N, C-alpha and C positions, 0 to 999 in steps of 0.2 A: 502451690502456687497458682492463684485464678489467672485467668485467659488473657484480661488487659496486663497485668504487672508480669506476666511471662512473655506477651509480645514487647514491653517496654524494655525486659529486661535483655530480650534475644536483639533489639536495636541497639540500645545503647552498648552492648557487649560488641557487637561487631562492628559498629561505627569507630569504639575504641580500638578496636583491632586494625581498622583501614588506615585510620589516622594515627594509631602508634602512640596512644596518649588518652589518658581519661577525659570523658566527656560528660556531658549533662545535656540530657533530653528533655529540652522545655517542653514541646508539643508533638504529637504526631497523628497523622491520619493515613489510612489508605486510598491509596489512590486506584487499585485495581489487584486482581488475585489472578494470575495467568494459573495454566493447568500443572499439574504435578509438583508445586512449592514454591512457585514461583511469584513473588510479591512487589509492589510497588509504593512506595511510601513518599507524603509529604513531609518533612520532619524540620524541624527548629531544635541545632543543637549549639548550646550556648550561645543564644540569640541569631543565628544564623539561618534562614532558609536554606534549605536541601531536598534534593530528592535522592532516596535509598532504594537501590534496585536489588532483592536479595533473593538467589536462588538457591534452595538445599541442595546438597548431595546426595537427599534420596530421592530426588526428581528424575522424570524418565531419561535418558541419556539425549535424546533432541533437545530439551527443554537446556541440561547442562551446556549442552555444544553452545546453543543461540547464547547463553550467556557469558560464557566463555569468548567468544566471536567477539561481541559487542565490546568487551573490555580489551582484547588485542586491537580492534579496530582504533579505538582512540589512542592505546598506545605507540601503533604502529603506524599507522594510515592518517589518522585524522589532521594532523598538520599539513599533507602534502595534496588536501581539497581545497577547493577555494568556497566552502560553503561556512556558514557562521553554524557551528556544532556545541554542544553544552560543554559549558567548563567543566573538567575533571577536576576533582577533589582529592579523590582518589580511588584505587578499587583492589579488589585481594581474591585471589584464587587458592583456595585451601582443601583441607580435608571438611571443612562443613560446608562448602558449596563455594558461592560467587557473589561478593560484595562489590557495587560500584556507586558511588556517592558522586552526585553530580550539583553544579550549580543551579537552584529553582530559577525558573522562567515562568511567565504565563501562557496559557493557550492563545493559538492564534482564534480572531473570531470563527464562529460557525461559519459552511461554507454558504449559508444563506444570507449570508451579509457580507460576504466577498464583492467585492468591485471587481472590473474587468482589468482595471490594472493589477490587481492582486494576484488573479490568475498568469497574467502577463510577467510579473516580478518573477514568481515561481516558476516560470518555463524558462525565464533567464538564467534563474541560481541553477535549475536541472542543466542546462545545457552547457554554462561553463564548467561546472561538474563533471559530466560525461566528457567533454573534450579532453582533460587531462590525460587520459587513458585511452582514447578514443584509438581502436586500431594499434595500440600499443602494451597490449597486455601481457608481452614477452614481460615487461618489467616487473610485473607482481607473480613471476613462477615461482619465487621462493616464499612465497605466503603461501601457506600450506592449510590456514583455516577458513582462506576464502572460499564460499559455495562457487561451483562450477556450474556453466549452463546444462541443463537439460532440454534436449530439445523434444524427446519423443513424450506420448503421453500416456501413463501408466493405463494398464487395461482395467485398474479397480477404477480410475478414475472415471473413466467412459462409463462403465456399470454405474456408479454412484449417481452420475450425470441422468443416465437414462431413468431410474428408479425414484429420480427424484422428479424427474419430469412426468412420468407417469400417474405419479401422487398427485402433482397439481390438476392435472385432467379429470382424476377421480375426485376430486372436489363436488360438492354439490351446488356451490355457491358462486364458482366460476362463470364468467360472461359467455356469450354466446361467438367470442372471438376464439374461444378455444376448440376450434370445430376440428374432426378427424383428421381433414386433411392438414392442417397446421400442425396436429401432434406429428402426425407422419414424417413432416417437413423437419420439424425438429429433432426426431433423432434422427434422421438421415444427416443433419448439420455436426450433432454432436460427433457421428461416425467419422466425419470426415476433415474434423478440424484440423488433424495433424497435418494435413496439405499446407495450412497456414502457416505452419511455423517455417516455410521456405521463404517466407517474404522477411521474418525476422532473420534468419541464416544470411540476408543477402547485406547484412550492414555489419560491420564489424564490431566485435565485441568490444565492453568497455567496462569500467568499473561502476556500479549501481546501488542504489540504496535498500533496494529490494521491498520496501515496505513503506512505501511513499501515501500513505492516506493524512487527510486532513488534520486526523490525532496527532500525529505524529509531526506538527509543525507548530512551531512554537514562535513566541516575539520575546526580544530583549526589550532594554528599558526605551530605546530608541524606537521599537516598532519595527525593526529589523527581522526577517523572517529566521529561525534556530532550527534545524534540521535535526530530529533527534530519533532515537530509538534504531540504532543499527547492528542490531541484531541480525537482519538477513542480510546482510554488505554480501555483494556477490559480483562475479562477472557473469554480463548479461548484455541484451540488448537495448541499449540506451533509452530509446525512446517507450520501453515498457514501463519504467519511472512516471514519464510523462501521463502514459496511458491510463496508469494505474489513478495517480493521482483526479485525473479528470475524472474518469469513472467514480470514484469513490464520492468526489464531491458533489457529482450530478445525482449520486444516490442520497446521499443528506443533505439535498434540498439547494443546492447552489443551481443557478444560471450558469452555465458555462461556455462562455466564447470560445469555443473549439477550434475556427479557422483562425481567431488572430493568437491564440495561446500557441499554436502548432505553426503559423507563420514565425512569431517572436523566436520560438525555439530554433527554428531551422537558420535563421537570419543569425543569431547568437551564436549556434554550433558550427556554421560554416565559416563563418569570421574568426573563432576562435581555433579550430584546425587549420583551416587554410584548404578545405577540401570543399569539392564541389558534390552538395550533398540535396538532391532533388527533394523539394517539399513535397511532390506529387507523391514518391518513395515514403516520405515519413509519414505522408496522412494514409497511404493504406497499412504502414506496418501498426500506427497506433492505431488503426481501426480492427486490424485483424487482432491485434493485443486484446481489445476490449472485446471483441467478438468472442475470442476464445474462452475468456474471462466469465462472462455474462452468460453462454451457454452452458460451461463445464460446471463452473463452483456456486454460481448465484442461485441454482434453483432450489439448494437444499435450504437457503436460509428465508425463501419464501412460503415455507411449507406453512406456516399460522399468520401470513401475510395479509391484509385487505384484497380483494379480487381487484381493485386497480391497480396494485402493484404489479400483480402477475400481467395484466394488461401492458402497463407502461413498461414491464422489462422485455415483452415481446416485441410491444413497438420498436423500441431501442435495438433491440435485435434485430429486425427486420430493415431499421435504416443503416445499420453497421452492414449486413448481408449484402443489400442494393448497393452500397458504395464500394463493395469489394466484386462486383459483378455477379452473385448468388441471389437467384429471384425466389424471394418469398411468397408463396399464397396468399393472394388478396392483392398485395403491393399496388398503388396506384388507385385503387378504390377506396369509397367513403370510410370502409371500415379496414384499410390497411394498414401495413403495420410499421409504414414511415411514419415520424412524427417530429423530424427537428423541423426548426424554422429557417426561412430562407438566409438566414445571419450565421447557419453553421452552429447555432445555439442549442443546448439541452438540457433539461433542467426542470423546468417549473414545472410544478404540480407531479414530480415523479421523482421526489426525493425521500429521505426516511418518515416523512409524514403521514404516507402513503405504505410504509411498511411497517407500521407500528399499530 
């Protein structure tokens, strides 16, 4: 059996098992293939468009766990959250692996095309979502498949970050901004990132999406946001979701109204929970979360990036550090690391276009 026919047969068989009836696959195309046997397809089944997520039983254990977690979320928790999520057509976990069939939606526009109001709408959605279990995660104690918070940074993560930063400084095409003094400062920052976690720990835990990147934001026929891909759903610090969405949008070329988005999030969250949640604290938590991510995880993705991307990343790290009272070498000078405009925005010229 050739590869295309084998793939069509696999899709047909798995959908038939999920729906418990014979089906006809009119068309299919792969949307993405993950690690160790996970794949996502746009499929047309008996004339109806859908999205099929397949994870093989031969996949690595973490991959299988993520697939099972997403199916469990839709079955047990989706109805409890005030977000539009993909409509489930069917799901199954068996000896062959995991299969999840969802209604098809269109991707949201790329962040370069987002308006300020789009960011504010996303911030409102996340605030309403986080408010449901804000400081009430005891209600989720009987949900064993949820990821639990991990405040500490693994030694291996720190070592990998140091290695990635050293590789960037060793590149012959890096600009003069990457001075030995700044290299030393970056390595010191990485070593001290654990201290920032105390900020996140000062806020109550809640239910979080765990992977709020713009690619997981879809739109329904009315243009409303649909939040997809719940494989990383977890108990965590709520503003971390917002932080990840905004930094990913910035990396993808969006001009992000950070100040306005955080203010809208704080307003909606405080109103929904009835709690006094200071905007200044949320700003520091979101900034600390983004600084942690950019200093710890992003350098590895810059290995083949244009020099301008490395500079943009350093400038954003410098801005975040300054906002948290961490002095960066060169801050305040013409070649300093602080780069947002006075309106609390970040993004123009610092997106994916310079990463590619």
